[in-house]
N, C-alpha and C positions, 0 to 999 in steps of 0.2 A: 300069343304072337298075332298081331293084326297085319293083314295083307292089304296093300293099297295098289290097285291096278290103274295105270295111266297109259294114255296113248304114247307119250314119250317122244313126241316129234317137234320139240322146241316151243311148245305152248306153256307159258308160265302160269296162266290162269288156272289150269286144272291142278297143277301141283300146289299152287297157293291156297286154293279152296280146301283141299284135303289137309294141308299143313295147318290151316287155321283151326279146323275142327280138332285135330290131334293135339295142337298146342293148348287150346282151351281146356281140353280134358287132362292136360298135364301128362300126356303119354310120353314115356321115355323113348328116346331114339332107338335104343337097342331092342325094343319090343316091336318094332315096325319092320315089315318086309315090303319094300318098295319094288314094284315090278311093272314092266311094260306088257300090255295085253298080248302083243305079238310073241313075246318070249314065254308068256305063261300059258298060251293056248294048249300046248302039248305036254305040259308039266303034270306028272301024276300027283304031285304034291301041291298043285295050284289050287285056286278057289273051287274048281270043279270037283276036287277030291274032298271037299268039306271044310276047307279053311275059310273062315268068314272074312269078308271084305270089311275094311274099316269104314265107318259111316263118313260120307262126304257131304259136308254142309254147304249150302249156297251162301253167297254174300249177304242175302237178305236175312238169314237166320243167325249169322255169326257176327259178333261185334268185331270191330277193327282191331288188328294186332299191330302195335307200333314197332317199327324197326328203323335203324339208321338208313338214310337215303342211299348211302354207299352200298348197303346190302342189296337193295332192290336193283341197283345197277349191275352188281355182280351176278345176281340171280337171273336177270334177263339174258345174260350171256351164257352162264354155266348151264342153264336149262337146255341150251342148244347142243351141249356136248353129247357125244355118243356113248360115253362111259355109263353103264347101268348103275353105278354107285353114286351118280351125281345127285339123285333124289335124296338118298340117305345122308350124304354130306351136307346138302343145303338145309335139310331139316335139323341136323345136329348143330350146325352153326346158328340157325334160327332159335333153337331151344336154348343154347348157351347165351345168346344175346339178351334174353330176358333178364339174366342176372349180371352178365358181363357186357355192359353197354359199349365199352371201348375195345371190344374183342378184335374188331377188324383193324385196329391200329397196331396190333401185336403181330407183325409180319413173320415172326419166328414161330408162331403157333402152327402146329402141324395141319390143323383143319383150314386155317386161313391161308397158309402157303399152298395147300392143294387147291383151294378155291381159286386163288389168283393164277395158279398154273393152268387150270382149266379155262379160265377167262382169257388168258393169253393165247391158248391154243385155238379157241373159237375166233378170237380177233385175227389171228394169223390166217386161219382158214378163210375168213371173209375177205381179207386182203388178197389172197391167192385167187379167189373166185373173180374178183374185179380185174385181176391182171391176166388170167388165163382162159377166160371165156372167149370162144371164137365162133361168131355167128356165120351161118351159111344161109343163102337165100332160097326160099321156096319158089316153086312155080307159081306165077301170079294167076289167081282164079279170075274168071270173067266177071266183070262188075266190081272187082276189088281194086280200088284206086291206089291204096297204100302198099308199099313193098312189105313183104313178110320175111322174117328171118327166124332161124331155129339154131339153138346151141345146145351142146351136151357137155355137162361138167360132172365130175365125181368128187364131191366134197367129203371131208372126214366127218363133219358134224351136220346137224340139222339147221343149216344157216340160210336156206333159200328165202324164207320170209324176212329174214334180217337184212339180206343184201338186195332183195328185189327193188326197193325204192331207189337205190343208187342207179340201177339200170333204167328205171323209169325216167329219172332226171337226165341221164346221159343220152338216152336214145328215145326221146319222147316223140320224135318225128317219124318213127317206123313201128310197125307191128312186130312183136317178137315173142318167142317162147324159149325159156331156158329149162331144159329137162335134166333131172338128176335122179339117182337112185333114192334120194331122200325127199323128193317132192318136185313140184313144177311151178314156175312163175310165168305169167303171160300178161302182155300189155297190148291193148287194141286201140290205143289212142285216147281212150276215155276211162277205162277201168283197169286197174291192176289187180289181177286175181292170183291167188297162191293156193296150191293144193299140196297136201302132205303125202299123197299117194305116190309110191315109187313108180318111176318111169323106166322105159327101156331105151337103150342107145339106138337112135335112128340110123346111125352109120351114114350120114350124108357127106357129100363132097361137092365142091363147086369151084369156080374160077378164082375165088379169093384165096384158096390154098396156095396157088402159085404166087400170088401177090405177097402172102406172108413169107414164103420161102425166099423170094427175091429181096424183100425188105430186110429179113434177118441176115442173109448172106452179105448184104452191103453194110450193115451196121456192125458186123462182127469184126473186132480189132484183134488180130492174133498177137500183136505186140503187148497187149494189156491183158492177155488171157490168164485168169486165175480159176482153175477148174473147181477147187474146193468152194470158193465164193459163188461161182456160177451154180453149182449144185445146191447151195443153200438157198439162193434166190429163185432158182427154177428146179425144184426137186424132180427126180426122175419119174416119180409116180404120175406126174402130169403130162409126160411126154407123149403118151399114146394118143392123146386128144389134141395135140398141138401140131398143126401141119408143118411148121418150121423145125420141129424137134428132130425129124429124120436127118436133117443136115448136121446136127451137132457132133456126132461121132467123127464124121469126115472132117469137119472144120477143126476139131481138136487135134486129130491125127496129123493134119497138114499145117498146123499153126507154125511150126518151126520153119518149114520151107517157105511159107507165106511171108514171114518176117524177113528172110534172106532176100526174097524177091522184092519186097518193099524197099529194102536198103539199096538194092541195085537200081531200082527205078528212081530213087531220090537223087542219084548222081547224074541223071539225064538232064538234057537242056530244059530250061524253064519254058512254060507255055508262052505263046506269042503275046498274050495280054500283059505278061510281066514286062516284056520289052517296051510295050506302049506306056506302061506306068512309069518305067525308068526314064523314058524319053520326056514324059510330062514333068517328072521331078527335076530333070536336068534343065528344063526350060524355065523353071521357076526362078525369079530373081534371088540372088544370094542375100540372105539377111545380114545387114551390116550391124555388127555389135557396137554399142556405144563405147566411147573412149573410157579407159580405166581411170578410176579416181574422180569420176564426175557424178553429178546428180542423176544424169540419164542412166548411167550404169546402176546406181543404187535404186532408182525407180523400177528398172527392169527386174532387178533381183527381188524387190519387195512385191512385185506383181504375182510371184509364186509363193508368197509367205504362208506357212502353215504352223507358225510358232505357237498358236493357241487355237482353240476351237471356234473362234469367231469367224474364221474364213469359211466354215462349212455352210453357213446360212447367208452370208453377205454376197452381193452380186460381184464385187470386185474389190481389190485394194484401192483405197483412195490416198494417194501419196501427196506430198506437199508440192507446191508450184511457186515459181518466182526465180529471180536471178541468183546465180550461185555466189555473187559478190554482194548480196543485199546486206545493208547495214542494220536492218531491223527484221526480226523474225517474229511472226505472230503465231502463237501455239494455242489451239482450241482443244476441245475435249475429244470428239470423235465425229465421223461423218454422220449426217442425217439421212433421211429417206431419199431426198433429191440428190445429195452428194453421192450416195451409194449407186444410184442409177447413172449419173453423169460421169462419175469417176474423177471429179474435181472437188477440192475443198471449198467450203463457204459459198455455195451457189443457191442455197435454200433460203427460207425466211430469215434465219439468223444471219446468214451471209449478206442479205440485202440490208439489214440494219447496220452491220459492220461497214459495208461499202459506203453507205450514206454518211455515217458519222466520220469515217476516214476522209471522205472528200471534203466535208465541212471543216475538218481539222487541218487540212492541207497535207494529209498523208497519202501519197500516190501508191495504190496497190501494185502497180506494175514494177515499182522499185522495191517492193516488200516481199519477203518470202513467207508464205502462209501455209501452215500445216496443222496437224492434229496430234495429240498425244497417242491416240489409238487409231489405227489405219483401216479397221473394218467396222461396219455398221452393226451395232448390237441392238436388237429390238425384240418385241414380242408381238405376234400377230393377233389382231382383234378384228374379226371379219375380214374385210378386204384391205384394212389399214395395217401399217407396220408402226407400232408405237415405240419411240425411243426408250431404251433401257440403259441405265448408267453402267459403264464397265466397272468391274471389281478391281481390287488392288493387284491380283495376280495377272489379269489381262493387261493392266497398265504396265506392269513390270516386264511382261513379255514384249510389249511393243516399244518399251523404252530403248531397246536395242537399236531400232530404226531411228528414233528421235536423236539419240546420241550421235549416230553417224551423220545425220543431217546437220547437226550443230557443228561437227568437226569439219564438214565440207564447206558450209556457208560462212562460218566464223562471224556471226553477226555481232555488232557492238551492243545492241540492245535486244533482249528477248522479252516479249510481252506475253505473260501467262494469263489467259482468259479462262477463268473458272478454276475450281478446286482440283479437278482431275489434272489439268495442265500443270498446276502448281506442284502437285504430288509427283508427277512424272519428272519434272525438272529439278526438284530439290529433295525428294523423298521426305518432305516435311508434312506433318500431320496438323500443322497449325491451322486455325480458322482463317479463311480467306478474308473475312471482315477485319481481322487484326492487322493484315498486311496490305490491305487495299490502298492503292495510290502510292505505296512506298517504292523507292528506288533502291534495290538491294544489289549486293555483289553476287554474281553467279559464278564467274570464273575470272581468270587473268584477263584484264582489259574488257570484261563483259559484264553488263548490268542487267538486272531483272526488274521489270515493272509488273505489278500484280493488279489485275482488275477482274471484273465479272465477265461472264460469257454473254453474248448478245441474246442467246435463247432465254436466259434468266429474265431479261427485260420484257420479252414477249409474254411471259407467264404471270407478270404482276397484274392482279385484277383491279387494284385501286388506281385510277387515272392520275390522281395527285401524286401518289408515291412513285408511279411509273415515270412521271415527268421529272421528279427529283433525281431518280436513279439514272435516267437517260442523260441528264445534265452532268452528273458525276462521271459517267462513262465517256461522254464527249470530252470532258476535261482530261481524263486519263489518256485518251488517244491523242489529244492535242499535245500533251506533255511528251508522248512518244514521238510525235512528228517534230516537235521542237528539238528533241534530243538528236534526231536524225539530221536535221539541218545544221545543228551545231557541230556534230562530228564531221559532217561533210565539209564545213568551212575550215576545219583544221587540216584537211588534206591539201597538199600542194597541188597547184593547177595541173602539172604534168601527170601526177598520179590520178587526178580526178578524170582526166581524159583518156587514160589508157590503162 
């Protein structure tokens, strides 16, 4: 039987060097007696009684032993555990890993389960230390500019070195010492030092104890008291070092009476500032709701649209605009970057092209209802720019609900579908736009559909010759729409035209 003596205060290096030597010698786990020096000092059967210590090699004389990265992470935590069997468990798992490389993935294995349980216990102890350390201020020495603080904590495991960097980052602007029975950590503004020597409780008290009690008594909510949950989050073993803990028994005992008192206070008159808020609210002008069955009502309803995910990133809903009795409705694809910011359709570069061509063709935009198949801007960010992204079929279908209601209210004689997205929204057709371009189709009873390209398409054509040709075709399509509008207007009797 080989005996290995370790300090056993959370230092992985000493165990790792001993484990390397033993592993290279193929020493079986059951033949090793792992001990802490403090535990073995008075043992009649310890090394002093003639049991030889196992040779401990240095990193310079022992080749590297490969282990999964997950084991090293576990070992760094488990070595801090206070269970004396941790060294034996770590070596046994290390020994098995040489043959069973995926051992750590078998969570039902007894050794792996115990290793994980120890790691969880250490992790929880670290969390409790960050939550329950209470600093108390020292008397400031002459010539010492920075304030100095001392805290006492009683951890279950050797975690001081593991948690000390957290306090260095959190309280870097003050000098502090955290003393525990398992070591001490200190920060002087420049150097973080950690000692594994046990410390004694300094039994300090200062004015911050009263602050902690005041704070805790004010945040304690008797109506939401769950004693079992509170005992889990703030175990009783920590109470003796928490200044606010002495209030807990009284607060629990008086919780029921406090809830009754809270209920009685709730029926009292509201504070004065509530009356001032109510007076301000009453002075606000009443919001006039738009008339039912109008575009204004539909526009207000669409302003809160969440039918698809596009509303999450868009600035606002961009609804259609124009007279409700318009004889021509123009339907585009979706708002662009400028439309999204302005809240109006066709005000960006593509809108400028449409306005110019419409004016040349004799189509007055003020007499035309202009809208989009999709009401929110879909894009992908590239640096500071928002690049247009074509809406998919699902998004078009979601937004078709609004377009159908616009058609029902406006009742246009002619609908101009500009682009394939508008064509799909109006007809559910998957036909190529080029096959229907310039055609006058039947959309509904007494309603025609003219198919053309979107102005944005014209802006993307790189070849100037082809762009000129396509612009001429687009101008011809819009001219045909304008002529249709004039013709249908001529068919209306003068009294209908004026009123």
